[in-house]
Structures are given as structure tokens and as C-alpha cells.
PDB file of N, CA, C and O in Angstrom, chain B, residues numbered from 101:
ATOM      1  N   VAL B 101     160.406 145.871   2.148  1.00  0.00           N
ATOM      2  CA  VAL B 101     161.339 145.740   3.089  1.00  0.00           C
ATOM      3  C   VAL B 101     161.067 144.541   3.821  1.00  0.00           C
ATOM      4  O   VAL B 101     159.940 144.276   4.240  1.00  0.00           O
ATOM      5  N   SER B 102     162.203 143.707   4.009  1.00  0.00           N
ATOM      6  CA  SER B 102     162.060 142.407   4.653  1.00  0.00           C
ATOM      7  C   SER B 102     161.460 142.847   6.063  1.00  0.00           C
ATOM      8  O   SER B 102     161.648 143.948   6.580  1.00  0.00           O
ATOM      9  N   CYS B 103     160.631 141.699   6.654  1.00  0.00           N
ATOM     10  CA  CYS B 103     159.846 141.744   7.888  1.00  0.00           C
ATOM     11  C   CYS B 103     161.208 141.628   8.892  1.00  0.00           C
ATOM     12  O   CYS B 103     161.050 142.109  10.014  1.00  0.00           O
ATOM     13  N   ARG B 104     162.274 141.149   8.648  1.00  0.00           N
ATOM     14  CA  ARG B 104     163.307 141.062   9.577  1.00  0.00           C
ATOM     15  C   ARG B 104     164.001 142.570   9.791  1.00  0.00           C
ATOM     16  O   ARG B 104     164.616 142.843  10.822  1.00  0.00           O
ATOM     17  N   ALA B 105     163.841 143.438   8.778  1.00  0.00           N
ATOM     18  CA  ALA B 105     164.452 144.682   8.965  1.00  0.00           C
ATOM     19  C   ALA B 105     163.425 145.650   9.686  1.00  0.00           C
ATOM     20  O   ALA B 105     163.840 146.534  10.436  1.00  0.00           O
ATOM     21  N   LEU B 106     161.954 145.447   9.420  1.00  0.00           N
ATOM     22  CA  LEU B 106     160.933 146.228  10.028  1.00  0.00           C
ATOM     23  C   LEU B 106     161.139 146.199  11.564  1.00  0.00           C
ATOM     24  O   LEU B 106     161.612 145.203  12.110  1.00  0.00           O
ATOM     25  N   GLY B 107     160.777 147.310  12.252  1.00  0.00           N
ATOM     26  CA  GLY B 107     160.923 147.386  13.534  1.00  0.00           C
ATOM     27  C   GLY B 107     162.185 147.772  14.235  1.00  0.00           C
ATOM     28  O   GLY B 107     162.296 148.066  15.425  1.00  0.00           O
ATOM     29  N   ARG B 108     163.222 147.723  13.224  1.00  0.00           N
ATOM     30  CA  ARG B 108     164.308 147.991  13.785  1.00  0.00           C
ATOM     31  C   ARG B 108     164.994 149.379  13.193  1.00  0.00           C
ATOM     32  O   ARG B 108     166.198 149.633  13.143  1.00  0.00           O
ATOM     33  N   GLY B 109     163.979 150.137  12.795  1.00  0.00           N
ATOM     34  CA  GLY B 109     164.050 151.415  12.297  1.00  0.00           C
ATOM     35  C   GLY B 109     164.477 151.799  10.933  1.00  0.00           C
ATOM     36  O   GLY B 109     164.818 152.917  10.546  1.00  0.00           O
ATOM     37  N   VAL B 110     164.404 150.711  10.279  1.00  0.00           N
ATOM     38  CA  VAL B 110     164.841 150.949   8.709  1.00  0.00           C
ATOM     39  C   VAL B 110     163.687 151.590   8.094  1.00  0.00           C
ATOM     40  O   VAL B 110     163.913 152.268   7.092  1.00  0.00           O
ATOM     41  N   GLU B 111     162.365 151.486   8.560  1.00  0.00           N
ATOM     42  CA  GLU B 111     161.294 152.363   7.879  1.00  0.00           C
ATOM     43  C   GLU B 111     161.356 153.689   8.124  1.00  0.00           C
ATOM     44  O   GLU B 111     161.016 154.498   7.261  1.00  0.00           O
ATOM     45  N   ARG B 112     161.793 154.056   9.314  1.00  0.00           N
ATOM     46  CA  ARG B 112     162.020 155.399   9.799  1.00  0.00           C
ATOM     47  C   ARG B 112     162.986 156.010   8.942  1.00  0.00           C
ATOM     48  O   ARG B 112     162.689 157.179   8.697  1.00  0.00           O
ATOM     49  N   VAL B 113     163.990 155.635   8.430  1.00  0.00           N
ATOM     50  CA  VAL B 113     165.057 156.028   7.781  1.00  0.00           C
ATOM     51  C   VAL B 113     164.533 156.188   6.381  1.00  0.00           C
ATOM     52  O   VAL B 113     164.712 157.274   5.830  1.00  0.00           O
ATOM     53  N   LEU B 114     163.968 155.320   5.809  1.00  0.00           N
ATOM     54  CA  LEU B 114     163.400 155.332   4.489  1.00  0.00           C
ATOM     55  C   LEU B 114     162.193 156.500   4.432  1.00  0.00           C
ATOM     56  O   LEU B 114     162.085 157.171   3.405  1.00  0.00           O
ATOM     57  N   TRP B 115     161.341 156.709   5.502  1.00  0.00           N
ATOM     58  CA  TRP B 115     160.460 157.736   5.623  1.00  0.00           C
ATOM     59  C   TRP B 115     161.043 158.990   5.640  1.00  0.00           C
ATOM     60  O   TRP B 115     160.633 159.800   4.809  1.00  0.00           O
ATOM     61  N   ALA B 116     161.979 159.347   6.470  1.00  0.00           N
ATOM     62  CA  ALA B 116     162.913 160.542   6.646  1.00  0.00           C
ATOM     63  C   ALA B 116     163.454 160.840   5.103  1.00  0.00           C
ATOM     64  O   ALA B 116     163.215 161.891   4.508  1.00  0.00           O
ATOM     65  N   GLU B 117     164.120 159.886   4.630  1.00  0.00           N
ATOM     66  CA  GLU B 117     164.713 160.286   3.278  1.00  0.00           C
ATOM     67  C   GLU B 117     163.595 160.627   2.322  1.00  0.00           C
ATOM     68  O   GLU B 117     163.818 161.597   1.598  1.00  0.00           O
ATOM     69  N   LEU B 118     162.438 160.017   2.183  1.00  0.00           N
ATOM     70  CA  LEU B 118     161.369 160.359   1.157  1.00  0.00           C
ATOM     71  C   LEU B 118     160.807 161.854   1.533  1.00  0.00           C
ATOM     72  O   LEU B 118     160.564 162.715   0.687  1.00  0.00           O
ATOM     73  N   VAL B 119     160.654 162.003   2.864  1.00  0.00           N
ATOM     74  CA  VAL B 119     159.976 163.264   2.994  1.00  0.00           C
ATOM     75  C   VAL B 119     161.015 164.284   2.986  1.00  0.00           C
ATOM     76  O   VAL B 119     160.624 165.422   2.725  1.00  0.00           O
ATOM     77  N   ASN B 120     162.165 164.133   3.200  1.00  0.00           N
ATOM     78  CA  ASN B 120     163.222 165.236   3.027  1.00  0.00           C
ATOM     79  C   ASN B 120     163.506 165.519   1.727  1.00  0.00           C
ATOM     80  O   ASN B 120     163.811 166.678   1.445  1.00  0.00           O
ATOM     81  N   ARG B 121     163.459 164.565   0.761  1.00  0.00           N
ATOM     82  CA  ARG B 121     163.419 164.452  -0.721  1.00  0.00           C
ATOM     83  C   ARG B 121     162.410 165.374  -1.224  1.00  0.00           C
ATOM     84  O   ARG B 121     162.669 166.322  -1.967  1.00  0.00           O
ATOM     85  N   ALA B 122     161.041 165.010  -0.719  1.00  0.00           N
ATOM     86  CA  ALA B 122     160.042 165.897  -1.163  1.00  0.00           C
ATOM     87  C   ALA B 122     160.043 167.028  -0.762  1.00  0.00           C
ATOM     88  O   ALA B 122     159.584 167.911  -1.487  1.00  0.00           O
ATOM     89  N   THR B 123     160.531 167.312   0.439  1.00  0.00           N
ATOM     90  CA  THR B 123     160.523 168.903   1.072  1.00  0.00           C
ATOM     91  C   THR B 123     161.514 169.691  -0.028  1.00  0.00           C
ATOM     92  O   THR B 123     161.108 170.737  -0.534  1.00  0.00           O
ATOM     93  N   SER B 124     162.797 169.161  -0.369  1.00  0.00           N
ATOM     94  CA  SER B 124     163.589 169.792  -1.063  1.00  0.00           C
ATOM     95  C   SER B 124     163.105 169.832  -2.383  1.00  0.00           C
ATOM     96  O   SER B 124     163.630 170.666  -3.121  1.00  0.00           O
ATOM     97  N   ALA B 125     162.231 169.124  -2.838  1.00  0.00           N
ATOM     98  CA  ALA B 125     161.580 169.420  -4.280  1.00  0.00           C
ATOM     99  C   ALA B 125     160.501 170.277  -4.288  1.00  0.00           C
ATOM    100  O   ALA B 125     159.959 170.579  -5.351  1.00  0.00           O
ATOM    101  N   GLY B 126     160.105 170.728  -3.170  1.00  0.00           N
ATOM    102  CA  GLY B 126     158.974 171.607  -3.134  1.00  0.00           C
ATOM    103  C   GLY B 126     157.479 170.950  -2.953  1.00  0.00           C
ATOM    104  O   GLY B 126     156.458 171.600  -3.174  1.00  0.00           O
ATOM    105  N   VAL B 127     157.478 169.806  -2.595  1.00  0.00           N
ATOM    106  CA  VAL B 127     156.316 169.054  -2.317  1.00  0.00           C
ATOM    107  C   VAL B 127     155.571 169.616  -1.186  1.00  0.00           C
ATOM    108  O   VAL B 127     156.193 169.904  -0.163  1.00  0.00           O
ATOM    109  N   ARG B 128     154.222 169.814  -1.264  1.00  0.00           N
ATOM    110  CA  ARG B 128     153.706 170.410  -0.217  1.00  0.00           C
ATOM    111  C   ARG B 128     152.617 169.349   0.461  1.00  0.00           C
ATOM    112  O   ARG B 128     152.196 169.527   1.604  1.00  0.00           O
ATOM    113  N   ARG B 129     152.218 168.261  -0.341  1.00  0.00           N
ATOM    114  CA  ARG B 129     151.479 167.257   0.110  1.00  0.00           C
ATOM    115  C   ARG B 129     151.827 166.002  -0.283  1.00  0.00           C
ATOM    116  O   ARG B 129     152.170 165.841  -1.454  1.00  0.00           O
ATOM    117  N   ILE B 130     151.803 164.933   0.590  1.00  0.00           N
ATOM    118  CA  ILE B 130     151.895 163.504   0.259  1.00  0.00           C
ATOM    119  C   ILE B 130     150.756 162.852   0.614  1.00  0.00           C
ATOM    120  O   ILE B 130     150.240 163.005   1.721  1.00  0.00           O
ATOM    121  N   HIS B 131     150.244 162.015  -0.374  1.00  0.00           N
ATOM    122  CA  HIS B 131     149.283 161.080  -0.350  1.00  0.00           C
ATOM    123  C   HIS B 131     149.563 159.482  -0.163  1.00  0.00           C
ATOM    124  O   HIS B 131     150.327 158.943  -0.964  1.00  0.00           O
ATOM    125  N   ALA B 132     149.062 158.842   0.701  1.00  0.00           N
ATOM    126  CA  ALA B 132     149.615 157.244   0.832  1.00  0.00           C
ATOM    127  C   ALA B 132     148.250 156.303   0.838  1.00  0.00           C
ATOM    128  O   ALA B 132     147.163 156.780   1.164  1.00  0.00           O
ATOM    129  N   CYS B 133     148.384 155.182   0.520  1.00  0.00           N
ATOM    130  CA  CYS B 133     147.365 154.437   0.696  1.00  0.00           C
ATOM    131  C   CYS B 133     147.793 152.877   1.256  1.00  0.00           C
ATOM    132  O   CYS B 133     148.500 152.120   0.591  1.00  0.00           O
ATOM    133  N   TYR B 134     147.280 152.564   2.492  1.00  0.00           N
ATOM    134  CA  TYR B 134     147.664 151.234   2.907  1.00  0.00           C
ATOM    135  C   TYR B 134     146.622 150.030   2.388  1.00  0.00           C
ATOM    136  O   TYR B 134     145.504 150.008   2.902  1.00  0.00           O
ATOM    137  N   LEU B 135     146.872 149.307   1.659  1.00  0.00           N
ATOM    138  CA  LEU B 135     146.046 148.157   1.137  1.00  0.00           C
ATOM    139  C   LEU B 135     146.371 146.979   2.037  1.00  0.00           C
ATOM    140  O   LEU B 135     147.516 146.534   2.113  1.00  0.00           O
ATOM    141  N   PRO B 136     145.333 146.475   2.728  1.00  0.00           N
ATOM    142  CA  PRO B 136     145.572 145.242   3.557  1.00  0.00           C
ATOM    143  C   PRO B 136     145.825 143.965   2.770  1.00  0.00           C
ATOM    144  O   PRO B 136     144.994 143.597   1.939  1.00  0.00           O
ATOM    145  N   THR B 137     146.840 143.335   2.976  1.00  0.00           N
ATOM    146  CA  THR B 137     146.887 141.989   2.590  1.00  0.00           C
ATOM    147  C   THR B 137     147.197 140.908   3.825  1.00  0.00           C
ATOM    148  O   THR B 137     147.286 141.318   4.983  1.00  0.00           O
ATOM    149  N   ALA B 138     147.347 139.555   3.503  1.00  0.00           N
ATOM    150  CA  ALA B 138     147.569 138.673   4.499  1.00  0.00           C
ATOM    151  C   ALA B 138     149.200 138.658   4.905  1.00  0.00           C
ATOM    152  O   ALA B 138     149.629 137.955   5.820  1.00  0.00           O
ATOM    153  N   LYS B 139     149.894 139.383   4.234  1.00  0.00           N
ATOM    154  CA  LYS B 139     151.523 139.504   4.439  1.00  0.00           C
ATOM    155  C   LYS B 139     151.753 140.759   5.031  1.00  0.00           C
ATOM    156  O   LYS B 139     152.813 140.861   5.649  1.00  0.00           O
ATOM    157  N   ASN B 140     150.834 141.969   4.977  1.00  0.00           N
ATOM    158  CA  ASN B 140     151.435 143.335   5.294  1.00  0.00           C
ATOM    159  C   ASN B 140     150.875 143.790   6.599  1.00  0.00           C
ATOM    160  O   ASN B 140     151.083 144.934   7.005  1.00  0.00           O
ATOM    161  N   ALA B 141     150.154 142.900   7.282  1.00  0.00           N
ATOM    162  CA  ALA B 141     149.429 143.356   8.693  1.00  0.00           C
ATOM    163  C   ALA B 141     150.299 144.138   9.636  1.00  0.00           C
ATOM    164  O   ALA B 141     149.905 145.004  10.417  1.00  0.00           O
ATOM    165  N   LEU B 142     151.619 143.694   9.451  1.00  0.00           N
ATOM    166  CA  LEU B 142     152.702 144.158  10.293  1.00  0.00           C
ATOM    167  C   LEU B 142     153.074 145.742  10.198  1.00  0.00           C
ATOM    168  O   LEU B 142     153.796 146.357  10.982  1.00  0.00           O
ATOM    169  N   VAL B 143     152.484 146.196   9.181  1.00  0.00           N
ATOM    170  CA  VAL B 143     152.774 147.824   8.764  1.00  0.00           C
ATOM    171  C   VAL B 143     151.443 148.356   8.724  1.00  0.00           C
ATOM    172  O   VAL B 143     151.273 149.366   8.041  1.00  0.00           O
ATOM    173  N   ALA B 144     150.393 147.818   9.382  1.00  0.00           N
ATOM    174  CA  ALA B 144     148.947 148.347   9.201  1.00  0.00           C
ATOM    175  C   ALA B 144     148.834 149.797   9.606  1.00  0.00           C
ATOM    176  O   ALA B 144     148.079 150.564   9.008  1.00  0.00           O
ATOM    177  N   ASN B 145     149.617 150.185  10.663  1.00  0.00           N
ATOM    178  CA  ASN B 145     149.507 151.405  11.434  1.00  0.00           C
ATOM    179  C   ASN B 145     150.731 152.367  11.123  1.00  0.00           C
ATOM    180  O   ASN B 145     150.922 153.397  11.769  1.00  0.00           O
ATOM    181  N   LEU B 146     151.504 151.967  10.127  1.00  0.00           N
ATOM    182  CA  LEU B 146     152.905 152.678   9.968  1.00  0.00           C
ATOM    183  C   LEU B 146     152.674 154.230   9.425  1.00  0.00           C
ATOM    184  O   LEU B 146     153.379 155.157   9.825  1.00  0.00           O
ATOM    185  N   TYR B 147     151.690 154.386   8.547  1.00  0.00           N
ATOM    186  CA  TYR B 147     151.413 155.791   8.168  1.00  0.00           C
ATOM    187  C   TYR B 147     150.848 156.531   9.497  1.00  0.00           C
ATOM    188  O   TYR B 147     151.171 157.704   9.686  1.00  0.00           O
ATOM    189  N   ASP B 148     150.145 155.968  10.265  1.00  0.00           N
ATOM    190  CA  ASP B 148     149.835 156.581  11.563  1.00  0.00           C
ATOM    191  C   ASP B 148     150.995 156.935  12.275  1.00  0.00           C
ATOM    192  O   ASP B 148     151.176 158.096  12.643  1.00  0.00           O
ATOM    193  N   GLN B 149     151.773 156.054  12.493  1.00  0.00           N
ATOM    194  CA  GLN B 149     152.945 156.592  13.481  1.00  0.00           C
ATOM    195  C   GLN B 149     153.721 157.526  12.821  1.00  0.00           C
ATOM    196  O   GLN B 149     154.362 158.259  13.574  1.00  0.00           O
ATOM    197  N   PHE B 150     153.867 157.739  11.485  1.00  0.00           N
ATOM    198  CA  PHE B 150     154.584 158.723  10.829  1.00  0.00           C
ATOM    199  C   PHE B 150     153.804 160.102  10.733  1.00  0.00           C
ATOM    200  O   PHE B 150     154.168 161.064  10.056  1.00  0.00           O
ATOM    201  N   GLY B 151     152.722 160.035  11.491  1.00  0.00           N
ATOM    202  CA  GLY B 151     152.050 161.389  11.604  1.00  0.00           C
ATOM    203  C   GLY B 151     150.862 161.713  10.607  1.00  0.00           C
ATOM    204  O   GLY B 151     150.205 162.752  10.676  1.00  0.00           O
ATOM    205  N   MET B 152     150.654 160.704   9.667  1.00  0.00           N
ATOM    206  CA  MET B 152     149.831 161.151   8.602  1.00  0.00           C
ATOM    207  C   MET B 152     148.380 161.142   8.952  1.00  0.00           C
ATOM    208  O   MET B 152     147.899 160.375   9.786  1.00  0.00           O
ATOM    209  N   ASN B 153     147.751 161.973   8.319  1.00  0.00           N
ATOM    210  CA  ASN B 153     146.243 162.141   8.634  1.00  0.00           C
ATOM    211  C   ASN B 153     145.551 161.281   7.846  1.00  0.00           C
ATOM    212  O   ASN B 153     145.761 161.240   6.633  1.00  0.00           O
ATOM    213  N   LYS B 154     144.517 160.382   8.544  1.00  0.00           N
ATOM    214  CA  LYS B 154     143.798 159.291   7.884  1.00  0.00           C
ATOM    215  C   LYS B 154     142.463 160.225   7.172  1.00  0.00           C
ATOM    216  O   LYS B 154     141.752 161.059   7.733  1.00  0.00           O
ATOM    217  N   LEU B 155     142.431 159.831   5.997  1.00  0.00           N
ATOM    218  CA  LEU B 155     141.463 160.607   5.191  1.00  0.00           C
ATOM    219  C   LEU B 155     140.176 159.780   4.963  1.00  0.00           C
ATOM    220  O   LEU B 155     139.066 160.312   4.984  1.00  0.00           O
ATOM    221  N   SER B 156     140.363 158.472   4.746  1.00  0.00           N
ATOM    222  CA  SER B 156     139.224 157.411   4.699  1.00  0.00           C
ATOM    223  C   SER B 156     139.602 155.955   4.911  1.00  0.00           C
ATOM    224  O   SER B 156     140.713 155.529   4.595  1.00  0.00           O
ATOM    225  N   GLU B 157     138.678 155.223   5.439  1.00  0.00           N
ATOM    226  CA  GLU B 157     139.048 153.735   5.706  1.00  0.00           C
ATOM    227  C   GLU B 157     137.835 152.898   5.289  1.00  0.00           C
ATOM    228  O   GLU B 157     136.664 153.227   5.478  1.00  0.00           O
ATOM    229  N   SER B 158     138.278 151.732   4.675  1.00  0.00           N
ATOM    230  CA  SER B 158     137.266 150.855   4.222  1.00  0.00           C
ATOM    231  C   SER B 158     137.944 149.464   4.147  1.00  0.00           C
ATOM    232  O   SER B 158     139.163 149.342   4.265  1.00  0.00           O
ATOM    233  N   ASN B 159     137.112 148.430   3.948  1.00  0.00           N
ATOM    234  CA  ASN B 159     137.789 147.114   3.833  1.00  0.00           C
ATOM    235  C   ASN B 159     138.732 146.998   2.644  1.00  0.00           C
ATOM    236  O   ASN B 159     139.524 146.055   2.663  1.00  0.00           O
ATOM    237  N   ILE B 160     138.749 147.889   1.547  1.00  0.00           N
ATOM    238  CA  ILE B 160     139.498 148.035   0.541  1.00  0.00           C
ATOM    239  C   ILE B 160     140.765 148.498   0.969  1.00  0.00           C
ATOM    240  O   ILE B 160     141.746 147.871   0.568  1.00  0.00           O
ATOM    241  N   GLY B 161     140.950 149.584   1.788  1.00  0.00           N
ATOM    242  CA  GLY B 161     142.333 150.276   2.095  1.00  0.00           C
ATOM    243  C   GLY B 161     142.027 151.577   2.969  1.00  0.00           C
ATOM    244  O   GLY B 161     140.889 151.976   3.220  1.00  0.00           O
ATOM    245  N   THR B 162     142.988 152.065   3.314  1.00  0.00           N
ATOM    246  CA  THR B 162     143.081 153.329   4.170  1.00  0.00           C
ATOM    247  C   THR B 162     143.936 154.532   3.552  1.00  0.00           C
ATOM    248  O   THR B 162     145.138 154.453   3.299  1.00  0.00           O
ATOM    249  N   HIS B 163     143.220 155.535   3.371  1.00  0.00           N
ATOM    250  CA  HIS B 163     143.880 156.731   2.553  1.00  0.00           C
ATOM    251  C   HIS B 163     144.405 157.670   3.503  1.00  0.00           C
ATOM    252  O   HIS B 163     143.745 158.000   4.489  1.00  0.00           O
ATOM    253  N   TYR B 164     145.606 158.142   3.257  1.00  0.00           N
ATOM    254  CA  TYR B 164     146.227 159.169   4.234  1.00  0.00           C
ATOM    255  C   TYR B 164     146.805 160.220   3.474  1.00  0.00           C
ATOM    256  O   TYR B 164     147.046 160.121   2.271  1.00  0.00           O
ATOM    257  N   GLU B 165     147.053 161.338   4.242  1.00  0.00           N
ATOM    258  CA  GLU B 165     147.623 162.583   3.691  1.00  0.00           C
ATOM    259  C   GLU B 165     148.433 163.324   4.643  1.00  0.00           C
ATOM    260  O   GLU B 165     148.035 163.447   5.801  1.00  0.00           O
ATOM    261  N   LEU B 166     149.479 163.802   4.278  1.00  0.00           N
ATOM    262  CA  LEU B 166     150.577 164.530   5.083  1.00  0.00           C
ATOM    263  C   LEU B 166     150.789 166.050   4.357  1.00  0.00           C
ATOM    264  O   LEU B 166     151.351 166.337   3.301  1.00  0.00           O
ATOM    265  N   GLU B 167     150.181 166.813   5.252  1.00  0.00           N
ATOM    266  CA  GLU B 167     150.123 168.304   4.631  1.00  0.00           C
ATOM    267  C   GLU B 167     150.018 169.254   5.883  1.00  0.00           C
ATOM    268  O   GLU B 167     149.003 169.277   6.580  1.00  0.00           O
ATOM    269  N   PRO B 168     151.168 170.067   6.139  1.00  0.00           N
ATOM    270  CA  PRO B 168     152.139 170.340   5.028  1.00  0.00           C
ATOM    271  C   PRO B 168     153.400 169.183   5.370  1.00  0.00           C
ATOM    272  O   PRO B 168     153.546 168.443   6.344  1.00  0.00           O
ATOM    273  N   VAL B 169     154.232 169.371   4.128  1.00  0.00           N
ATOM    274  CA  VAL B 169     155.327 168.291   4.115  1.00  0.00           C
ATOM    275  C   VAL B 169     156.601 169.223   4.911  1.00  0.00           C
ATOM    276  O   VAL B 169     156.884 170.374   4.579  1.00  0.00           O
ATOM    277  N   ALA B 170     157.129 168.628   5.772  1.00  0.00           N
ATOM    278  CA  ALA B 170     158.174 169.288   6.517  1.00  0.00           C
ATOM    279  C   ALA B 170     159.358 168.412   6.757  1.00  0.00           C
ATOM    280  O   ALA B 170     159.115 167.208   6.832  1.00  0.00           O
ATOM    281  N   PRO B 171     160.581 168.797   6.887  1.00  0.00           N
ATOM    282  CA  PRO B 171     161.677 167.982   7.072  1.00  0.00           C
ATOM    283  C   PRO B 171     161.510 167.073   8.348  1.00  0.00           C
ATOM    284  O   PRO B 171     160.887 167.462   9.337  1.00  0.00           O
ATOM    285  N   VAL B 172     162.154 165.738   8.254  1.00  0.00           N
ATOM    286  CA  VAL B 172     162.027 164.812   9.256  1.00  0.00           C
ATOM    287  C   VAL B 172     163.439 164.258   9.660  1.00  0.00           C
ATOM    288  O   VAL B 172     164.232 163.964   8.766  1.00  0.00           O
ATOM    289  N   ALA B 173     163.740 164.123  10.844  1.00  0.00           N
ATOM    290  CA  ALA B 173     165.071 163.915  11.524  1.00  0.00           C
ATOM    291  C   ALA B 173     165.255 162.383  11.216  1.00  0.00           C
ATOM    292  O   ALA B 173     164.337 161.568  11.301  1.00  0.00           O
ATOM    293  N   PHE B 174     166.374 162.124  10.897  1.00  0.00           N
ATOM    294  CA  PHE B 174     166.805 160.563  10.701  1.00  0.00           C
ATOM    295  C   PHE B 174     166.891 160.104  12.156  1.00  0.00           C
ATOM    296  O   PHE B 174     167.246 160.883  13.041  1.00  0.00           O
ATOM    297  N   PRO B 175     166.566 158.848  12.391  1.00  0.00           N
ATOM    298  CA  PRO B 175     167.022 158.107  13.740  1.00  0.00           C
ATOM    299  C   PRO B 175     168.383 158.396  14.140  1.00  0.00           C
ATOM    300  O   PRO B 175     169.268 158.326  13.287  1.00  0.00           O
ATOM    301  N   ALA B 176     168.700 158.761  15.516  1.00  0.00           N
ATOM    302  CA  ALA B 176     169.831 159.105  15.768  1.00  0.00           C
ATOM    303  C   ALA B 176     171.069 157.958  15.802  1.00  0.00           C
ATOM    304  O   ALA B 176     172.251 158.250  15.983  1.00  0.00           O
ATOM    305  N   TRP B 177     170.599 156.710  15.607  1.00  0.00           N
ATOM    306  CA  TRP B 177     171.450 155.696  15.564  1.00  0.00           C
ATOM    307  C   TRP B 177     172.109 155.609  14.066  1.00  0.00           C
ATOM    308  O   TRP B 177     173.049 154.852  13.823  1.00  0.00           O
ATOM    309  N   ILE B 178     171.598 156.345  13.230  1.00  0.00           N
ATOM    310  CA  ILE B 178     172.089 156.071  11.798  1.00  0.00           C
ATOM    311  C   ILE B 178     172.494 157.516  11.085  1.00  0.00           C
ATOM    312  O   ILE B 178     171.988 158.606  11.354  1.00  0.00           O
ATOM    313  N   THR B 179     173.464 157.268  10.172  1.00  0.00           N
ATOM    314  CA  THR B 179     173.811 158.358   9.391  1.00  0.00           C
ATOM    315  C   THR B 179     173.749 157.931   7.963  1.00  0.00           C
ATOM    316  O   THR B 179     174.235 156.916   7.463  1.00  0.00           O
ATOM    317  N   VAL B 180     172.968 159.018   7.316  1.00  0.00           N
ATOM    318  CA  VAL B 180     172.710 158.748   5.770  1.00  0.00           C
ATOM    319  C   VAL B 180     173.536 159.781   5.190  1.00  0.00           C
ATOM    320  O   VAL B 180     173.537 160.924   5.647  1.00  0.00           O
ATOM    321  N   SER B 181     174.257 159.419   4.180  1.00  0.00           N
ATOM    322  CA  SER B 181     175.053 160.339   3.409  1.00  0.00           C
ATOM    323  C   SER B 181     175.029 160.089   1.864  1.00  0.00           C
ATOM    324  O   SER B 181     174.918 158.968   1.367  1.00  0.00           O
ATOM    325  N   GLY B 182     175.144 161.250   1.164  1.00  0.00           N
ATOM    326  CA  GLY B 182     175.018 161.505  -0.233  1.00  0.00           C
ATOM    327  C   GLY B 182     173.721 160.708  -0.763  1.00  0.00           C
ATOM    328  O   GLY B 182     172.698 160.823  -0.087  1.00  0.00           O
ATOM    329  N   ASN B 183     173.693 160.047  -1.720  1.00  0.00           N
ATOM    330  CA  ASN B 183     172.559 159.433  -2.382  1.00  0.00           C
ATOM    331  C   ASN B 183     172.535 157.991  -2.233  1.00  0.00           C
ATOM    332  O   ASN B 183     172.374 157.208  -3.169  1.00  0.00           O
ATOM    333  N   ALA B 184     172.718 157.644  -0.907  1.00  0.00           N
ATOM    334  CA  ALA B 184     172.820 156.240  -0.545  1.00  0.00           C
ATOM    335  C   ALA B 184     171.383 155.666  -0.847  1.00  0.00           C
ATOM    336  O   ALA B 184     171.327 154.484  -1.184  1.00  0.00           O
ATOM    337  N   LEU B 185     170.366 156.300  -0.768  1.00  0.00           N
ATOM    338  CA  LEU B 185     169.031 155.563  -1.108  1.00  0.00           C
ATOM    339  C   LEU B 185     168.651 155.580  -2.573  1.00  0.00           C
ATOM    340  O   LEU B 185     167.617 155.028  -2.949  1.00  0.00           O
TER     341      LEU B 185
END
């Protein structure tokens, strides 16, 4: 996602769509890993903001888990319809 789009809520829309699709598919746990680079420091705490639990952290990366997986509301300012994503 472009840095121009981040911080305007697009990341929340993508997160809601991912989690809602996972919920519909019966997924009960989501794992994620943040790997720090020179270009992605802007999203270093994104998984924390989404409420994921930090499992481990090192200079290589940070591992997260979301359990249970439950539906997430889309931001009020946007409507997603059909299979737009």
C-alpha cells in the first residue's frame, strides 16, 4: 500500500476485509509477522493497533497472533460492496 494511502484508513479497510473473510471461512487464529526495513517503519505498530497479541520480538521481526478471530467493522466513512477487494 502506498505511503500516501496509509494513515487515511485504507489499512483499516483492508484489515476488516481480511478478518471478515477469515471469519466467514471459519478461521480461528491469524498469525502475522512484522519484518522491519528502512521503508516500512511507518507501519511498525500496525498489528498492535489492530489488537493483535505480540508473541515475540527480536531484531529480526515481531510475531503476532489474533485469537479468536471475530468480525471487524469497516470504518464509517467507507462502504465496501461485493468482491471489491
